C-alpha positions as CSV (number, residue, x, y, z in Angstrom):
1,M,66.6,43.8,14.5
2,T,66.0,44.9,10.9
3,R,62.4,44.6,9.7
4,D,61.5,43.5,6.1
5,I,59.7,46.3,4.3
6,A,58.0,46.0,0.9
7,V,56.2,48.0,-1.7
8,V,52.8,46.3,-1.9
9,A,50.9,48.6,-4.3
10,F,51.7,51.2,-6.9
11,A,49.5,53.5,-9.0
12,Q,50.1,56.5,-11.2
13,T,48.1,59.0,-13.3
14,D,48.4,59.5,-17.1
15,V,51.0,62.2,-17.6
16,L,49.4,65.1,-19.4
17,R,51.0,68.0,-21.3
18,T,48.6,70.3,-19.5
19,S,46.1,69.8,-16.7
20,D,44.8,73.4,-16.3
21,E,41.3,72.0,-15.6
22,L,42.6,70.0,-12.6
23,S,43.8,71.2,-9.2
24,E,46.5,69.2,-7.4
25,V,43.8,67.6,-5.2
26,E,41.7,66.6,-8.3
27,M,44.8,65.2,-9.9
28,L,45.7,63.2,-6.8
29,M,42.3,61.8,-5.8
30,P,42.0,59.0,-8.5
31,V,45.6,57.7,-7.9
32,L,45.1,57.6,-4.2
33,H,41.8,55.7,-4.5
34,E,43.5,53.3,-6.9
35,V,46.5,52.5,-4.8
36,L,44.2,51.9,-1.7
37,D,41.8,49.8,-3.7
38,R,44.6,47.5,-4.7
39,T,45.3,46.6,-1.1
40,G,41.8,46.9,0.3
41,L,43.0,49.5,2.8
42,K,41.3,52.7,3.9
43,T,42.9,55.9,4.9
44,A,42.2,55.1,8.6
45,D,44.2,51.9,8.2
46,L,47.4,53.8,7.3
47,D,49.9,54.4,10.1
48,F,52.0,57.0,8.3
49,T,51.7,59.3,5.2
50,C,54.5,61.1,3.4
51,S,54.4,63.2,0.3
52,G,56.8,64.9,-2.1
53,S,56.3,68.0,-4.1
54,S,57.7,71.5,-4.8
55,D,56.3,74.9,-3.8
56,Y,58.3,76.4,-6.7
57,L,56.2,74.5,-9.2
58,A,53.0,75.3,-7.5
59,G,54.0,79.0,-7.1
60,R,52.8,79.2,-3.4
61,A,54.2,78.4,0.0
62,F,53.1,75.2,1.9
63,S,51.2,74.0,-1.2
64,F,51.4,70.4,0.0
65,T,48.9,71.2,2.8
66,L,46.1,71.7,0.2
67,A,47.0,68.3,-1.4
68,L,46.3,66.7,2.0
69,D,42.6,67.2,1.2
70,G,42.9,64.4,-1.2
71,V,44.1,62.1,1.6
72,G,41.9,63.3,4.4
73,A,43.6,64.8,7.4
74,W,40.8,64.5,9.8
75,P,40.8,62.7,12.2
76,P,44.4,63.8,12.6
77,I,47.0,61.6,10.9
78,S,50.7,61.0,11.2
79,E,52.1,62.9,8.2
80,S,55.3,64.3,6.8
81,H,56.5,66.0,3.6
82,V,59.7,66.4,1.6
83,E,60.4,69.3,-0.8
84,T,61.7,67.0,-3.6
85,D,60.8,64.0,-5.6
86,G,58.6,61.4,-3.9
87,A,61.4,58.8,-4.0
88,W,62.8,60.7,-1.0
89,A,59.4,60.6,0.7
90,L,59.5,56.8,0.3
91,Y,62.9,56.8,2.0
92,E,61.5,58.7,5.0
93,A,58.5,56.3,5.2
94,W,60.8,53.3,4.9
95,T,62.9,54.6,7.9
96,K,59.6,55.1,9.8
97,L,58.6,51.5,9.3
98,L,62.1,50.3,10.2
99,T,61.7,51.9,13.7
100,G,58.5,49.8,14.3
101,E,56.4,53.0,14.8
102,A,54.3,52.1,11.8
103,D,53.4,48.9,9.8
104,T,51.8,50.6,6.8
105,A,52.6,53.8,5.0
106,L,51.2,55.8,2.0
107,V,53.7,57.7,-0.1
108,Y,52.6,60.0,-2.9
109,S,54.0,62.8,-5.0
110,Y,52.8,65.1,-7.7
111,G,53.9,68.0,-9.9
112,K,52.3,70.4,-12.3
113,S,55.0,71.8,-14.5
114,S,52.8,73.1,-17.3
115,P,51.7,76.5,-15.9
116,G,55.2,78.1,-15.9
117,S,58.5,77.8,-17.6
118,L,60.1,74.7,-16.1
119,R,63.5,75.4,-17.5
120,D,63.6,78.8,-15.7
121,V,62.0,77.5,-12.5
122,L,64.7,74.8,-12.1
123,T,67.5,77.5,-12.1
124,R,66.4,78.2,-8.5
125,Q,68.1,75.0,-7.3
126,L,71.5,76.2,-8.5
127,D,74.4,77.6,-6.5
128,P,73.1,81.1,-5.8
129,Y,76.5,82.8,-5.9
130,Y,78.4,81.4,-8.9
131,V,75.9,79.6,-11.1
132,A,72.4,80.9,-10.7
133,P,73.3,84.5,-11.7
134,L,74.3,83.1,-15.1
135,W,70.8,81.6,-15.6
136,P,71.9,78.3,-17.2
137,D,68.7,76.4,-17.6
138,S,68.2,72.6,-17.1
139,V,68.6,71.7,-20.8
140,A,71.8,73.8,-21.1
141,L,73.4,72.1,-18.1
142,A,72.4,68.6,-19.4
143,A,74.0,69.6,-22.8
144,L,77.2,70.4,-21.0
145,Q,77.1,66.9,-19.5
146,A,76.3,65.3,-22.8
147,Q,79.2,67.1,-24.5
148,A,81.6,66.1,-21.8
149,L,80.6,62.4,-22.4
150,I,81.1,62.8,-26.2
151,D,84.4,64.5,-25.7
152,A,85.5,61.6,-23.4
153,G,84.5,59.1,-26.1
154,D,81.8,57.5,-23.9
155,T,79.0,58.1,-26.4
156,D,78.0,60.0,-29.5
157,E,74.9,61.5,-31.0
158,P,73.7,58.3,-32.8
159,A,74.1,56.3,-29.6
160,L,72.0,59.0,-27.7
161,A,69.4,58.8,-30.4
162,A,69.2,55.0,-30.0
163,I,68.5,55.4,-26.3
164,A,65.6,57.8,-27.0
165,A,64.2,55.4,-29.7
166,R,64.4,52.4,-27.4
167,S,62.8,54.2,-24.5
168,R,59.8,55.5,-26.4
169,S,59.4,52.2,-28.2
170,D,59.2,50.4,-24.9
171,A,56.7,53.0,-23.7
172,T,54.2,51.7,-26.3
173,S,52.9,49.2,-23.8
174,N,52.7,51.8,-21.0
175,P,49.3,53.4,-21.0
176,H,50.4,56.3,-18.7
177,A,53.3,57.4,-20.8
178,Q,53.2,60.8,-22.6
179,L,55.4,59.9,-25.6
180,R,55.3,56.5,-27.3
181,G,56.5,54.8,-30.4
182,S,58.8,56.0,-33.2
183,L,59.5,59.7,-32.9
184,P,61.9,61.9,-34.8
185,Q,64.9,63.3,-32.9
186,G,64.0,66.7,-34.1
187,E,66.1,69.9,-34.1
188,Y,68.8,70.8,-31.6
189,V,67.5,72.4,-28.4
190,V,71.0,73.0,-27.0
191,R,73.9,71.2,-28.8
192,P,74.4,68.3,-28.7
193,L,70.9,67.6,-27.4
194,R,68.0,67.4,-29.8
195,I,64.3,67.4,-28.9
196,G,64.4,63.6,-28.7
197,D,67.2,63.7,-26.1
198,C,65.1,65.7,-23.7
199,P,62.1,64.6,-21.5
200,P,58.6,65.8,-22.2
201,I,57.1,68.4,-19.8
202,G,54.0,67.0,-18.2
203,D,51.8,67.0,-15.1
204,G,51.2,63.8,-13.1
205,A,51.1,62.0,-9.8
206,A,52.1,58.7,-8.3
207,A,51.5,56.7,-5.1
208,V,52.8,53.6,-3.4
209,I,52.0,51.7,-0.2
210,L,54.7,50.3,2.0
211,A,54.0,47.5,4.5
212,A,56.2,45.6,7.0
213,E,56.7,41.8,7.3
214,D,53.5,39.7,7.6
215,R,51.3,42.7,6.9
216,A,53.0,43.0,3.5
217,R,52.1,39.4,2.7
218,E,48.5,40.0,3.7
219,L,48.2,42.9,1.3
220,C,50.1,41.6,-1.7
221,A,50.5,38.2,-3.3
222,R,54.1,38.9,-4.2
223,P,55.5,41.9,-2.3
224,A,58.5,43.8,-3.7
225,W,60.9,43.6,-0.7
226,I,63.2,46.6,-0.3
227,R,66.5,44.8,0.3
228,G,68.4,48.1,0.4
229,I,68.0,51.8,-0.2
230,D,70.4,54.7,0.1
231,H,70.8,58.2,-1.3
232,R,73.9,60.4,-1.7
233,I,74.8,63.8,-3.1
234,E,77.5,65.4,-5.3
235,A,79.3,68.6,-4.6
236,H,77.0,71.6,-5.2
237,S,79.4,73.3,-7.5
238,L,79.4,71.9,-11.0
239,G,82.9,73.1,-11.6
240,V,84.4,70.6,-9.2
241,R,82.5,67.6,-10.5
242,D,83.4,65.1,-13.3
243,L,80.1,65.2,-15.3
244,T,81.0,62.0,-17.0
245,D,80.7,60.0,-13.8
246,S,78.4,59.8,-10.8
247,P,80.2,58.7,-7.6
248,S,77.1,59.4,-5.5
249,T,75.1,56.9,-7.5
250,R,77.8,54.3,-7.2
251,L,78.1,54.8,-3.5
252,A,74.3,54.7,-3.0
253,A,74.2,51.5,-5.0
254,E,77.0,50.0,-2.9
255,K,75.3,50.9,0.4
256,A,72.0,49.5,-1.0
257,G,73.6,46.2,-1.8
258,A,73.1,46.5,-5.6
259,F,76.5,45.0,-6.4
260,E,76.0,41.9,-4.2
261,R,74.1,40.0,-6.8
262,P,73.0,40.8,-10.4
263,V,69.8,42.6,-11.1
264,D,67.5,41.7,-14.1
265,T,65.7,45.0,-14.3
266,A,66.8,48.6,-13.8
267,E,64.4,51.6,-13.8
268,L,66.7,54.6,-14.2
269,H,65.6,58.2,-13.6
270,A,67.5,59.6,-16.6
271,P,65.5,62.6,-18.0
272,F,68.2,63.1,-20.7
273,T,69.6,60.4,-22.9
274,A,73.2,61.2,-21.9
275,Q,72.4,60.6,-18.2
276,E,71.5,57.0,-18.9
277,V,75.1,56.6,-20.2
278,V,76.5,57.9,-16.9
279,L,74.1,55.8,-14.8
280,R,74.8,52.5,-16.6
281,K,78.5,53.0,-16.0
282,A,78.1,54.0,-12.4
283,L,75.8,51.1,-11.7
284,E,77.8,48.5,-13.7
285,L,74.7,47.5,-15.7
286,G,75.5,45.1,-18.6
287,D,73.5,44.4,-21.8
288,D,71.7,41.6,-20.0
289,V,69.8,44.0,-17.7
290,R,66.5,45.3,-18.9
291,I,66.7,49.1,-18.8
292,N,63.5,51.2,-18.3
293,P,61.0,48.7,-19.7
294,S,58.3,51.3,-18.8
295,G,60.0,53.9,-21.1
296,G,61.5,55.8,-18.3
297,A,61.6,59.6,-17.9
298,L,62.1,60.1,-21.6
299,A,58.6,58.9,-22.2
300,A,57.0,60.6,-19.1
301,N,58.6,62.9,-16.7
302,P,56.2,64.4,-14.1
303,M,58.4,66.6,-12.0
304,M,58.6,65.5,-8.3
305,A,57.0,62.1,-9.2
306,A,59.2,60.6,-11.9
307,G,61.7,59.2,-9.3
308,L,58.9,57.6,-7.3
309,V,57.5,56.2,-10.5
310,R,60.8,54.5,-11.2
311,I,60.5,52.7,-7.8
312,G,56.8,51.9,-8.4
313,E,57.5,50.5,-11.9
314,A,60.3,48.3,-10.7
315,A,58.0,47.1,-7.8
316,A,55.1,46.4,-10.2
317,R,57.3,44.1,-12.3
318,V,58.2,42.2,-9.2
319,H,54.5,42.0,-8.3
320,R,53.7,40.6,-11.7
321,G,56.5,38.1,-11.6
322,E,58.3,39.8,-14.5
323,S,61.4,40.5,-12.3
324,D,63.0,38.8,-9.4
325,R,65.6,41.4,-8.5
326,A,65.2,45.0,-9.7
327,L,67.1,48.2,-9.2
328,A,65.3,51.6,-9.1
329,H,67.1,54.9,-9.3
330,A,65.9,58.5,-8.7
331,T,67.7,61.8,-9.1
332,S,67.2,65.4,-8.2
333,G,69.1,68.5,-9.1
334,P,71.2,69.4,-12.2
335,C,73.4,66.8,-13.9
336,L,72.5,64.0,-11.6
337,Q,73.4,66.0,-8.5
338,Q,71.6,63.9,-5.9
339,N,70.8,60.2,-6.4
340,L,68.8,57.5,-4.7
341,V,69.1,53.8,-5.4
342,A,66.8,51.0,-4.2
343,V,67.0,47.3,-4.6
344,L,63.7,45.3,-4.8
345,E,63.3,41.6,-4.7
346,G,60.4,39.1,-4.9
347,D,60.1,35.9,-2.9
348,P,61.7,32.9,-4.5
349,R,59.5,31.1,-7.0
């Protein structure tokens, strides 16, 4: 029998351009305390803990074990980790609760991108035989996708600029965002992408708490019930993909039940403006859907946490009564290679 699982609390740090004075543990501690305080839980009350991060960003192996100091791993806890965005850690925790082996779970993720060259680091996720030796960085690959969309007539540069302007204008009310308000598009980084079409580089962390059934109602006045969640991946080789479409996002959304009824809110993990064009088409989102009211990844893009933030932001709107049925999306890899879609609902009012 399927159990009802909900996001009952969400917290995130301010996203900073640099955080050299903070270790990963020092960056995580405040957000972990905040998310626990919102539910009244203590670490000992959690049945499962799952985290998401990347050793490539940290520059050392098994870096996540140090971050566990922020959680407290003694007495021994039930814990797991994924080497990717925290949205996939949430998926693992969700499956754990579905089995009945846990009733509560803490999910957190973090990333410090400022110490190194993020554009170079991300080349390590490319196909090692045909693509990585060419050293195309993340912005160059996103520019290829944007140009493909322009050539197909799906968008143009003014439309991309409008996406950037809307996102950062919406972020004005988000105290955690890195970029807010009216900002110039700036010079080209890689044509056709300008500075404003690209996400800021920043350090940050996020955390959510999941709970099952009656436990969720005890911990939250209006839980954000996960009605469906799924993730899919595209072919690894960019040359065999249509960069103007995202079949994996469409399939994940179908499996998650996103097309069964309309959503009123969508938090899309689209680090580049052109990627929002792709996602809106794949997810069949009309003009009546509120897109990225938090500002999205164009306003704050903490690597390994931005996808989990999308789920958390969507859940928070359900908690506050600002949304009844929200869609959250997370991505990983170049040009929307891997995609996760979750559908969140509040109890009827």
